[in-house]
Structures are given as C-alpha cells and as structure tokens.
C-alpha positions, 0 to 999 in steps of 0.5 A: 592606613596600616593595611594599605602599607601591608597590602603593597608589601604583601603583593610584592612579596608574593610576586617575589616568591613566584619570580623565584619559583619561576627562576628555579623552573627555568634553571631546571629546564636549562640544566636538563637541556641534554636529558632525553625525554625531558619536558620543559615546564613553566607557568603563567606568571600573571595568572599565578600572581592573580590567584596568589593575590586573591588568597590570604597567607604568606608568599611561601604558602601561596607559591606552594598552593599555586605551584605545589604538588597536585594529583599524582605528584604533578604540579598543579599550575605548571605547563609543559612548553610546546617545542618549536621543533621536534627532537629525536630524543623528545626533549622540549627544551629550547635553549634560546627560549629558556635563556630569554625567559631566564634573563627576562625573569631575572630583570623582573625579580630585580625590579620587584626587589627594588619596589620592595626596598623603595616601599620600605625606604619611603615608610621609614622616611615617613616615620622619621621625625625631624627636629628643628633647632 
C-alpha cells in the first residue's frame, strides 16, 4: 500500500526535476540567442523520464545521471537543436521555437506540481478521521 503511494510521488518528483532542468536549458538558449557560434541544446523529455523511472534514487540523482556531465564535460543526454535556417554567426537558437518550448514546458511543470499537490491532498484526506456526534 505504501509503495503505491510513494511510487506515484516518486514518478512525479522525477518528472518535476526533469522539467526544471529542461526549463533551465531553454532559458540558457534564449539568453544566448545573440551569442555567435552558440549551439541551442535540449533533451528528449519522454526518453529521459523513461530512463529516470527505470532507475532508483532521488529525483536530483536521476536528473544528474541523465543530464549530468559525460565524457569531455559534455552532457550525456543533451542534443543540439537542428537549425531551421542557417545564420552567418553559426548560432542555432530559433527564438520562436525556444519561446514555444519555454511556454509548453512551463505549463507542464505547473501541471506536474498540481498532480503532486492533488496526490498529497488525497492522501492527507484519506488519513483524516471524522468523528460522528
């Protein structure tokens, strides 16, 4: 019984950590939109979450394992964005794509927080005892 309760919270907490990491990457891409030679980066959230839920440990540990530093200081699961069009300064940040990804990820981050909140609230309500007069 307890494992079912913790499994749902573990899944949501891992999703929340990955969403936060993706938001950080997208914000970094936006911040470097005018940096010559900057290569926009992102990761496949679905595959990262699949890998995270297959591993044991806290959300922070899982995110570091998936998004963490790999060989040569390069993140292991990060991908470079394919530019929609070439730029003279070799910058691959597409502001329309980044704004859209930022807004989409923000909504999903908020939804994950709401799922966690609802799960905790439901568990707390189930533990309350109601006294009859």
